[in-house]
C-alpha positions, -999 to +999 in steps of 0.1 A: -216-278+081-232-256+110-242-224+110-216-215+130-186-234+115-199-214+074-200-184+084-160-195+096-156-209+068-161-178+050-145-152+074-109-174+071-119-171+029-128-136+036-101-125+050-070-139+027-089-123-002-107-092+010-122-083-021-127-114-049-133-102-086-140-127-118-106-140-132-125-126-167-111-092-180-144-069-187-143-028-195-187-029-192-210-048-182-216-055-218-179-069-225-188-087-189-219-107-212-198-114-239-165-128-218-194-151-199-211-163-230-177-167-240-166-190-212-184-220-211-159-251-213-135-226-212-104-217-194-106-178-183-074-169-195-082-188-222-106-165-234-091-135-223-064-135-248-090-139-273-114-107-255-082-091-253-082-070-287-119-075-294-129-057-264-101-032-282-120-018-307-162-035-297-179-026-259-211-020-274-238-042-283-242-017-318-204-023-319-202-060-323-236-063-353-205-036-369-181-061-365-203-094-376-205-124-370-171-135-387-157-101-373-160-121-343-152-159-352-119-141-357-111-132-329-127-157-314-115-187-328-090-206-303-122-208-280-140-242-275-173-235-297-164-206-312-190-212-342-223-217-319-206-191-294-207-159-323-239-164-337-255-160-301-233-132-289-242-113-323-280-127-317-281-113-277-261-083-294-292-079-317-317-082-287-296-056-267-300-028-300-334-037-306-359-042-267-334-025-242-317+004-261-277-015-260-282-021-224-279-051-204-309-064-182-303-062-149-332-091-142-325-125-144-356-126-166-346-108-193-305-122-193-322-158-195-346-148-222-314-143-247-297-162-268-268-180-250-274-175-219-283-194-191-285-186-156-254-191-142-244-169-174-271-147-156-259-154-126-226-142-126-237-107-150-268-101-116-239-104-093-205-085-108-217-056-123-251-055-104-235-062-068-270-088-065-266-120-042-269-144-069-245-176-070-230-189-098-224-226-099-197-239-119-181-270-115-154-259-090-188-244-068-209-278-069-175-297-068-169-275-035-203-275-022-209-310-025-172-321-010-171-296+018-200-305+031-212-266+029-240-268+005-250-306-013-269-310-034-269-337-067-279-304-095-262-278-098-297-258-086-302-277-055-260-264-052-275-230-058-309-238-037-289-240-008-260-219-009-290-194-011-303-202+024-273-209+042-244-182+029-248-153+057-250-120+051-213-105+056-210-125+028-237-130+000-220-112-029-184-123-027-193-163-023-191-175-053-159-156-064-147-176-031-159-206-041-146-202-073-110-198-066-112-226-041-114-251-065-096-236-090-066-234-067-069-254-038-097-278-035-089-289-071-107-312-088-084-353-087-062-343-057-070-313-030-046-292-017-065-302+022-025-298+034-026-259+022-062-251+026-073-227+051-107-243+057-097-282+068-110-282+098-143-278+093-144-299+054-158-326+059-141-340+029-122-375+046-094-383+044-075-349+042-049-355+010-012-353+028+014-324+013+036-343-020+072-354-003+100-335-011+122-359-028+160-354-015+186-342-031+224-348-036 
């Protein structure tokens, strides 16, 4: 895509959703961190169901430690890999209390040093909690970046670096939210819904998928 096309791509997405947000439900930065850790290989809907009651009683790392690993498992047992995730959440809570006065750090190096926190999780927290211009590349963004020609790359990091280089200034904070939502609801994995895509004329994907035929009744 050209620079002008990329600007127009994001301008249209921004017009449709001026204030994009993560679909994870949380009340503070610690809860956001926990939710993102739990969301690995799980849906946001599933995580929100599991954390609804959890976040009523746990708002700080210290409260998470008081709940304990077994108590946490009871809340998140409907989420995939819940045993490993519970262990990581308790471990990262301990480190936050011990090394960060119970606060979630804003720096990537400090975040990725926490158990269960990779680069993508760190980027989400930095962006959503601290307003950093980071690009958390998940399967949706990886697909959209490659399929549309916006940010082609063979690896997640390659796509992230492309986005860092190409996304225009007005759209950098919201970019990864727009791309996730676009991939989740329109540019779907199996069959992209090109017939209702607001950026179909800019997108490099071919052939465009047509609207499904409506069966006539009667």
